[in-house]
RONU-480976 format. One record per residue: residue number from 1; residue in three letters; x, y, z of N, C-alpha, C in turn. Coordinates in steps of 0.05 Angstrom, whole numbers, plus 5000, padded with zeros to 4 digits. Last residue first. Layout:
N
<site num="NUM" residuo="ALA" n_u="X" n_v="Y" n_w="Z" ca_u="X" ca_v="Y" ca_w="Z" c_u="X" c_v="Y" c_w="Z"/>
...
***
This chain:
116
<site num="116" residuo="SER" n_u="4934" n_v="5217" n_w="7571" ca_u="4959" ca_v="5215" ca_w="7557" c_u="4957" c_v="5194" c_w="7534"/>
<site num="115" residuo="SER" n_u="4880" n_v="5262" n_w="7583" ca_u="4891" ca_v="5235" ca_w="7580" c_u="4917" c_v="5236" c_w="7565"/>
<site num="114" residuo="VAL" n_u="4823" n_v="5293" n_w="7593" ca_u="4851" ca_v="5296" ca_w="7601" c_u="4863" c_v="5267" c_w="7602"/>
<site num="113" residuo="THR" n_u="4773" n_v="5324" n_w="7559" ca_u="4785" ca_v="5298" ca_w="7564" c_u="4814" c_v="5302" c_w="7570"/>
<site num="112" residuo="VAL" n_u="4713" n_v="5357" n_w="7558" ca_u="4741" ca_v="5360" ca_w="7565" c_u="4752" c_v="5333" c_w="7573"/>
<site num="111" residuo="GLN" n_u="4659" n_v="5376" n_w="7518" ca_u="4674" ca_v="5354" ca_w="7530" c_u="4703" c_v="5363" c_w="7534"/>
<site num="110" residuo="THR" n_u="4608" n_v="5421" n_w="7536" ca_u="4632" ca_v="5416" ca_w="7519" c_u="4649" c_v="5395" c_w="7533"/>
<site num="109" residuo="GLY" n_u="4539" n_v="5441" n_w="7534" ca_u="4562" ca_v="5426" ca_w="7545" c_u="4584" c_v="5423" c_w="7525"/>
<site num="108" residuo="GLN" n_u="4499" n_v="5475" n_w="7522" ca_u="4496" ca_v="5448" ca_w="7513" c_u="4519" c_v="5430" c_w="7523"/>
<site num="107" residuo="GLY" n_u="4482" n_v="5517" n_w="7580" ca_u="4492" ca_v="5512" ca_w="7553" c_u="4490" c_v="5482" c_w="7547"/>
<site num="106" residuo="TRP" n_u="4424" n_v="5537" n_w="7617" ca_u="4447" ca_v="5520" ca_w="7613" c_u="4456" c_v="5519" c_w="7584"/>
<site num="105" residuo="TYR" n_u="4394" n_v="5581" n_w="7666" ca_u="4398" ca_v="5572" ca_w="7638" c_u="4425" c_v="5556" c_w="7636"/>
<site num="104" residuo="ASP" n_u="4343" n_v="5604" n_w="7702" ca_u="4367" ca_v="5587" ca_w="7706" c_u="4372" c_v="5574" c_w="7679"/>
<site num="103" residuo="GLY" n_u="4306" n_v="5658" n_w="7730" ca_u="4315" ca_v="5643" ca_w="7707" c_u="4341" c_v="5627" c_w="7713"/>
<site num="102" residuo="LEU" n_u="4288" n_v="5681" n_w="7776" ca_u="4277" ca_v="5691" ca_w="7751" c_u="4287" c_v="5676" c_w="7726"/>
<site num="101" residuo="GLY" n_u="4302" n_v="5676" n_w="7829" ca_u="4290" ca_v="5653" ca_w="7815" c_u="4278" c_v="5660" c_w="7788"/>
<site num="100" residuo="TRP" n_u="4329" n_v="5721" n_w="7847" ca_u="4301" ca_v="5718" ca_w="7854" c_u="4287" c_v="5696" c_w="7838"/>
<site num="99" residuo="ASP" n_u="4376" n_v="5729" n_w="7792" ca_u="4367" ca_v="5731" ca_w="7820" c_u="4337" c_v="5727" c_w="7822"/>
<site num="98" residuo="LYS" n_u="4394" n_v="5678" n_w="7744" ca_u="4384" ca_v="5705" ca_w="7751" c_u="4375" c_v="5705" c_w="7780"/>
<site num="97" residuo="ARG" n_u="4449" n_v="5644" n_w="7720" ca_u="4427" ca_v="5644" ca_w="7739" c_u="4420" c_v="5673" c_w="7747"/>
<site num="96" residuo="LEU" n_u="4479" n_v="5605" n_w="7672" ca_u="4472" ca_v="5632" ca_w="7680" c_u="4447" c_v="5632" c_w="7697"/>
<site num="95" residuo="ASN" n_u="4531" n_v="5559" n_w="7658" ca_u="4506" ca_v="5565" ca_w="7671" c_u="4503" c_v="5595" c_w="7676"/>
<site num="94" residuo="CYS" n_u="4563" n_v="5510" n_w="7618" ca_u="4560" ca_v="5538" ca_w="7626" c_u="4532" c_v="5543" c_w="7638"/>
<site num="93" residuo="TYR" n_u="4593" n_v="5448" n_w="7631" ca_u="4569" ca_v="5463" ca_w="7624" c_u="4571" c_v="5492" c_w="7635"/>
<site num="92" residuo="TYR" n_u="4634" n_v="5397" n_w="7610" ca_u="4632" ca_v="5422" ca_w="7624" c_u="4609" c_v="5439" c_w="7613"/>
<site num="91" residuo="VAL" n_u="4642" n_v="5330" n_w="7620" ca_u="4628" ca_v="5349" ca_w="7603" c_u="4625" c_v="5375" c_w="7620"/>
<site num="90" residuo="ALA" n_u="4709" n_v="5310" n_w="7640" ca_u="4680" ca_v="5313" ca_w="7644" c_u="4668" c_v="5329" c_w="7621"/>
<site num="89" residuo="THR" n_u="4769" n_v="5305" n_w="7674" ca_u="4754" ca_v="5296" ca_w="7651" c_u="4724" c_v="5296" c_w="7656"/>
<site num="88" residuo="ASP" n_u="4796" n_v="5313" n_w="7719" ca_u="4782" ca_v="5336" ca_w="7709" c_u="4765" c_v="5329" c_w="7684"/>
<site num="87" residuo="GLU" n_u="4826" n_v="5268" n_w="7728" ca_u="4801" ca_v="5270" ca_w="7742" c_u="4785" c_v="5295" c_w="7735"/>
<site num="86" residuo="PRO" n_u="4873" n_v="5278" n_w="7700" ca_u="4854" ca_v="5260" ca_w="7688" c_u="4826" c_v="5262" c_w="7702"/>
<site num="85" residuo="LYS" n_u="4885" n_v="5350" n_w="7705" ca_u="4888" ca_v="5322" ca_w="7714" c_u="4868" c_v="5304" c_w="7701"/>
<site num="84" residuo="LEU" n_u="4919" n_v="5409" n_w="7686" ca_u="4896" ca_v="5391" ca_w="7684" c_u="4904" c_v="5363" c_w="7692"/>
<site num="83" residuo="SER" n_u="4944" n_v="5460" n_w="7693" ca_u="4952" ca_v="5436" ca_w="7709" c_u="4930" c_v="5415" c_w="7709"/>
<site num="82" residuo="ASN" n_u="4887" n_v="5503" n_w="7682" ca_u="4916" ca_v="5496" ca_w="7681" c_u="4921" c_v="5471" c_w="7698"/>
<site num="81" residuo="MET" n_u="4837" n_v="5534" n_w="7650" ca_u="4843" ca_v="5510" ca_w="7665" c_u="4872" c_v="5503" c_w="7661"/>
<site num="80" residuo="GLN" n_u="4795" n_v="5588" n_w="7651" ca_u="4823" ca_v="5580" ca_w="7645" c_u="4830" c_v="5557" c_w="7663"/>
<site num="79" residuo="LEU" n_u="4735" n_v="5602" n_w="7629" ca_u="4747" ca_v="5585" ca_w="7649" c_u="4775" c_v="5576" c_w="7639"/>
<site num="78" residuo="TYR" n_u="4694" n_v="5660" n_w="7619" ca_u="4716" ca_v="5643" ca_w="7612" c_u="4724" c_v="5625" c_w="7635"/>
<site num="77" residuo="VAL" n_u="4636" n_v="5689" n_w="7592" ca_u="4650" ca_v="5680" ca_w="7616" c_u="4671" c_v="5659" c_w="7606"/>
<site num="76" residuo="THR" n_u="4608" n_v="5746" n_w="7561" ca_u="4622" ca_v="5721" ca_w="7559" c_u="4637" c_v="5715" c_w="7585"/>
<site num="75" residuo="ASN" n_u="4588" n_v="5796" n_w="7544" ca_u="4570" ca_v="5776" ca_w="7557" c_u="4582" c_v="5748" c_w="7555"/>
<site num="74" residuo="LYS" n_u="4622" n_v="5834" n_w="7529" ca_u="4617" ca_v="5813" ca_w="7509" c_u="4598" c_v="5792" c_w="7520"/>
<site num="73" residuo="ALA" n_u="4623" n_v="5866" n_w="7573" ca_u="4617" ca_v="5879" ca_w="7548" c_u="4611" c_v="5858" c_w="7526"/>
<site num="72" residuo="ASN" n_u="4638" n_v="5831" n_w="7614" ca_u="4610" ca_v="5840" ca_w="7612" c_u="4603" c_v="5853" c_w="7586"/>
<site num="71" residuo="ASP" n_u="4675" n_v="5778" n_w="7617" ca_u="4676" ca_v="5803" ca_w="7602" c_u="4647" c_v="5812" c_w="7598"/>
<site num="70" residuo="ARG" n_u="4703" n_v="5742" n_w="7670" ca_u="4679" ca_v="5750" ca_w="7656" c_u="4684" c_v="5777" c_w="7642"/>
<site num="69" residuo="SER" n_u="4733" n_v="5681" n_w="7695" ca_u="4733" ca_v="5710" ca_w="7690" c_u="4709" c_v="5716" c_w="7672"/>
<site num="68" residuo="ILE" n_u="4765" n_v="5633" n_w="7736" ca_u="4741" ca_v="5642" ca_w="7721" c_u="4743" c_v="5672" c_w="7718"/>
<site num="67" residuo="THR" n_u="4816" n_v="5587" n_w="7735" ca_u="4809" ca_v="5615" ca_w="7739" c_u="4785" c_v="5622" c_w="7722"/>
<site num="66" residuo="PHE" n_u="4847" n_v="5530" n_w="7766" ca_u="4828" ca_v="5542" ca_w="7747" c_u="4822" c_v="5571" c_w="7755"/>
<site num="65" residuo="ARG" n_u="4885" n_v="5522" n_w="7806" ca_u="4890" ca_v="5512" ca_w="7779" c_u="4872" c_v="5525" c_w="7758"/>
<site num="64" residuo="GLY" n_u="4869" n_v="5543" n_w="7854" ca_u="4897" ca_v="5545" ca_w="7847" c_u="4904" c_v="5535" c_w="7820"/>
<site num="63" residuo="LYS" n_u="4816" n_v="5496" n_w="7860" ca_u="4829" ca_v="5521" ca_w="7870" c_u="4859" c_v="5520" c_w="7864"/>
<site num="62" residuo="VAL" n_u="4792" n_v="5449" n_w="7847" ca_u="4804" ca_v="5464" ca_w="7825" c_u="4818" c_v="5490" c_w="7834"/>
<site num="61" residuo="SER" n_u="4771" n_v="5426" n_w="7892" ca_u="4787" ca_v="5409" ca_w="7875" c_u="4801" c_v="5425" c_w="7852"/>
<site num="60" residuo="ASP" n_u="4737" n_v="5463" n_w="7915" ca_u="4763" ca_v="5459" ca_w="7927" c_u="4782" c_v="5444" c_w="7908"/>
<site num="59" residuo="ALA" n_u="4707" n_v="5507" n_w="7868" ca_u="4707" ca_v="5481" ca_w="7881" c_u="4735" c_v="5477" c_w="7892"/>
<site num="58" residuo="TYR" n_u="4702" n_v="5578" n_w="7878" ca_u="4714" ca_v="5554" ca_w="7865" c_u="4709" c_v="5529" c_w="7882"/>
<site num="57" residuo="ASN" n_u="4678" n_v="5642" n_w="7863" ca_u="4674" ca_v="5618" ca_w="7880" c_u="4685" c_v="5594" c_w="7865"/>
<site num="56" residuo="LEU" n_u="4683" n_v="5713" n_w="7867" ca_u="4690" ca_v="5687" ca_w="7854" c_u="4687" c_v="5664" c_w="7874"/>
<site num="55" residuo="ASN" n_u="4653" n_v="5773" n_w="7852" ca_u="4657" ca_v="5753" ca_w="7873" c_u="4661" c_v="5726" c_w="7859"/>
<site num="54" residuo="GLY" n_u="4641" n_v="5806" n_w="7810" ca_u="4669" ca_v="5805" ca_w="7819" c_u="4674" c_v="5785" c_w="7841"/>
<site num="53" residuo="LEU" n_u="4587" n_v="5796" n_w="7802" ca_u="4596" ca_v="5822" ca_w="7811" c_u="4624" c_v="5822" c_w="7823"/>
<site num="52" residuo="ARG" n_u="4601" n_v="5730" n_w="7805" ca_u="4579" ca_v="5749" ca_w="7806" c_u="4589" c_v="5775" c_w="7818"/>
<site num="51" residuo="ILE" n_u="4619" n_v="5665" n_w="7783" ca_u="4627" ca_v="5693" ca_w="7786" c_u="4602" c_v="5711" c_w="7786"/>
<site num="50" residuo="SER" n_u="4643" n_v="5599" n_w="7798" ca_u="4622" ca_v="5618" ca_w="7791" c_u="4632" c_v="5646" c_w="7796"/>
<site num="49" residuo="ALA" n_u="4663" n_v="5531" n_w="7784" ca_u="4669" ca_v="5559" ca_w="7791" c_u="4646" c_v="5577" c_w="7783"/>
<site num="48" residuo="VAL" n_u="4640" n_v="5479" n_w="7788" ca_u="4669" ca_v="5483" ca_w="7785" c_u="4676" c_v="5511" c_w="7795"/>
<site num="47" residuo="LEU" n_u="4589" n_v="5440" n_w="7816" ca_u="4599" ca_v="5466" ca_w="7810" c_u="4629" c_v="5466" c_w="7809"/>
<site num="46" residuo="GLU" n_u="4570" n_v="5378" n_w="7783" ca_u="4581" ca_v="5393" ca_w="7806" c_u="4590" c_v="5421" c_w="7797"/>
<site num="45" residuo="ARG" n_u="4527" n_v="5324" n_w="7770" ca_u="4538" ca_v="5350" ca_w="7761" c_u="4547" c_v="5366" c_w="7785"/>
<site num="44" residuo="GLN" n_u="4547" n_v="5259" n_w="7793" ca_u="4529" ca_v="5282" ca_w="7792" c_u="4543" c_v="5306" c_w="7781"/>
<site num="43" residuo="LYS" n_u="4573" n_v="5205" n_w="7752" ca_u="4574" ca_v="5224" ca_w="7774" c_u="4553" c_v="5246" c_w="7771"/>
<site num="42" residuo="GLY" n_u="4575" n_v="5175" n_w="7706" ca_u="4568" ca_v="5162" ca_w="7731" c_u="4567" c_v="5179" c_w="7756"/>
<site num="41" residuo="PRO" n_u="4624" n_v="5217" n_w="7677" ca_u="4607" ca_v="5193" ca_w="7674" c_u="4601" c_v="5180" c_w="7701"/>
<site num="40" residuo="ALA" n_u="4620" n_v="5284" n_w="7704" ca_u="4635" ca_v="5261" ca_w="7695" c_u="4617" c_v="5237" c_w="7693"/>
<site num="39" residuo="GLN" n_u="4604" n_v="5348" n_w="7694" ca_u="4592" ca_v="5322" ca_w="7700" c_u="4609" c_v="5300" c_w="7687"/>
<site num="38" residuo="ARG" n_u="4609" n_v="5415" n_w="7718" ca_u="4619" ca_v="5392" ca_w="7703" c_u="4605" c_v="5367" c_w="7712"/>
<site num="37" residuo="TYR" n_u="4598" n_v="5486" n_w="7709" ca_u="4593" ca_v="5461" ca_w="7723" c_u="4605" c_v="5438" c_w="7706"/>
<site num="36" residuo="TRP" n_u="4610" n_v="5554" n_w="7716" ca_u="4616" ca_v="5529" ca_w="7702" c_u="4611" c_v="5506" c_w="7720"/>
<site num="35" residuo="GLY" n_u="4570" n_v="5615" n_w="7714" ca_u="4588" ca_v="5595" ca_w="7725" c_u="4592" c_v="5571" c_w="7707"/>
<site num="34" residuo="MET" n_u="4543" n_v="5677" n_w="7734" ca_u="4551" ca_v="5659" ca_w="7713" c_u="4572" c_v="5639" c_w="7724"/>
<site num="33" residuo="THR" n_u="4490" n_v="5714" n_w="7758" ca_u="4512" ca_v="5696" ca_w="7766" c_u="4518" c_v="5678" c_w="7742"/>
<site num="32" residuo="ASP" n_u="4476" n_v="5780" n_w="7736" ca_u="4471" ca_v="5751" ca_w="7735" c_u="4495" c_v="5736" c_w="7745"/>
<site num="31" residuo="ILE" n_u="4490" n_v="5832" n_w="7732" ca_u="4487" ca_v="5822" ca_w="7759" c_u="4480" c_v="5792" c_w="7760"/>
<site num="30" residuo="SER" n_u="4489" n_v="5845" n_w="7679" ca_u="4516" ca_v="5843" ca_w="7692" c_u="4514" c_v="5832" c_w="7720"/>
<site num="29" residuo="SER" n_u="4443" n_v="5804" n_w="7643" ca_u="4449" ca_v="5827" ca_w="7660" c_u="4476" c_v="5823" c_w="7673"/>
<site num="28" residuo="VAL" n_u="4411" n_v="5786" n_w="7583" ca_u="4433" ca_v="5782" ca_w="7602" c_u="4438" c_v="5807" c_w="7617"/>
<site num="27" residuo="ARG" n_u="4370" n_v="5763" n_w="7544" ca_u="4366" ca_v="5781" ca_w="7567" c_u="4387" c_v="5776" c_w="7588"/>
<site num="26" residuo="GLY" n_u="4415" n_v="5745" n_w="7491" ca_u="4388" ca_v="5748" ca_w="7501" c_u="4388" c_v="5768" c_w="7525"/>
<site num="25" residuo="THR" n_u="4473" n_v="5704" n_w="7501" ca_u="4457" ca_v="5723" ca_w="7485" c_u="4429" c_v="5724" c_w="7497"/>
<site num="24" residuo="ALA" n_u="4539" n_v="5689" n_w="7521" ca_u="4511" ca_v="5690" ca_w="7528" c_u="4497" c_v="5711" c_w="7511"/>
<site num="23" residuo="ALA" n_u="4591" n_v="5644" n_w="7511" ca_u="4579" ca_v="5669" ca_w="7502" c_u="4549" c_v="5668" c_w="7508"/>
<site num="22" residuo="CYS" n_u="4643" n_v="5618" n_w="7543" ca_u="4614" ca_v="5615" ca_w="7542" c_u="4603" c_v="5642" c_w="7535"/>
<site num="21" residuo="SER" n_u="4704" n_v="5580" n_w="7536" ca_u="4689" ca_v="5605" ca_w="7534" c_u="4659" c_v="5599" c_w="7532"/>
<site num="20" residuo="LEU" n_u="4761" n_v="5550" n_w="7566" ca_u="4733" ca_v="5548" ca_w="7557" c_u="4721" c_v="5576" c_w="7556"/>
<site num="19" residuo="ARG" n_u="4825" n_v="5531" n_w="7554" ca_u="4808" ca_v="5554" ca_w="7561" c_u="4781" c_v="5550" c_w="7549"/>
<site num="18" residuo="LEU" n_u="4873" n_v="5486" n_w="7581" ca_u="4851" ca_v="5492" ca_w="7562" c_u="4837" c_v="5517" c_w="7572"/>
<site num="17" residuo="SER" n_u="4936" n_v="5454" n_w="7590" ca_u="4917" ca_v="5475" ca_w="7595" c_u="4896" c_v="5476" c_w="7574"/>
<site num="16" residuo="GLY" n_u="4969" n_v="5396" n_w="7622" ca_u="4964" ca_v="5416" ca_w="7601" c_u="4943" c_v="5436" c_w="7609"/>
<site num="15" residuo="GLY" n_u="4972" n_v="5356" n_w="7658" ca_u="4990" ca_v="5379" ca_w="7662" c_u="4986" c_v="5401" c_w="7642"/>
<site num="14" residuo="PRO" n_u="4955" n_v="5306" n_w="7612" ca_u="4957" ca_v="5315" ca_w="7640" c_u="4979" c_v="5336" c_w="7643"/>
<site num="13" residuo="GLN" n_u="4935" n_v="5332" n_w="7547" ca_u="4951" ca_v="5314" ca_w="7564" c_u="4951" c_v="5324" c_w="7593"/>
<site num="12" residuo="VAL" n_u="4869" n_v="5339" n_w="7521" ca_u="4894" ca_v="5350" ca_w="7529" c_u="4909" c_v="5330" c_w="7547"/>
<site num="11" residuo="LEU" n_u="4816" n_v="5350" n_w="7477" ca_u="4833" ca_v="5330" ca_w="7489" c_u="4860" c_v="5343" c_w="7496"/>
<site num="10" residuo="GLY" n_u="4763" n_v="5398" n_w="7491" ca_u="4780" ca_v="5381" ca_w="7474" c_u="4796" c_v="5361" c_w="7490"/>
<site num="9" residuo="GLY" n_u="4729" n_v="5463" n_w="7489" ca_u="4736" ca_v="5436" ca_w="7500" c_u="4754" c_v="5421" c_w="7481"/>
<site num="8" residuo="GLY" n_u="4714" n_v="5511" n_w="7465" ca_u="4741" ca_v="5508" ca_w="7477" c_u="4748" c_v="5481" c_w="7489"/>
<site num="7" residuo="THR" n_u="4650" n_v="5539" n_w="7480" ca_u="4670" ca_v="5531" ca_w="7461" c_u="4696" c_v="5526" c_w="7477"/>
<site num="6" residuo="GLU" n_u="4579" n_v="5545" n_w="7490" ca_u="4606" ca_v="5540" ca_w="7500" c_u="4625" c_v="5532" c_w="7477"/>
<site num="5" residuo="VAL" n_u="4528" n_v="5589" n_w="7493" ca_u="4543" ca_v="5572" ca_w="7474" c_u="4571" c_v="5570" c_w="7484"/>
<site num="4" residuo="LEU" n_u="4463" n_v="5603" n_w="7515" ca_u="4491" ca_v="5600" ca_w="7522" c_u="4505" c_v="5581" c_w="7503"/>
<site num="3" residuo="GLN" n_u="4409" n_v="5649" n_w="7516" ca_u="4422" ca_v="5626" ca_w="7503" c_u="4452" c_v="5627" c_w="7510"/>
<site num="2" residuo="VAL" n_u="4351" n_v="5668" n_w="7551" ca_u="4380" ca_v="5669" ca_w="7549" c_u="4390" c_v="5645" c_w="7535"/>
<site num="1" residuo="GLN" n_u="4291" n_v="5707" n_w="7553" ca_u="4306" ca_v="5682" ca_w="7548" c_u="4335" c_v="5688" c_w="7545"/>
***
């Protein structure tokens, strides 16, 4: 089993920055894919960014503004969000996915609100 706990959400003005953290505990491996998803009201959950063995993947809408990183020693993944826009407002979820369908885990979510 894996447990994920997100921190770092909040209210920020347009153009501002936030840093989300997700600490994983349990059976975590450095080869697991870790990522961030978000879900805005009335919309489907969408991938924001993911990282696996140094390979990074970003949604087009956040490229150049968001940066995902991972500290394997701490089993923690980060999402640095810069130049935030109102359309970035959503609940952000941390995800850990194991290879070969051996597990897919979610955090409880953290609210990010971009508003003046």
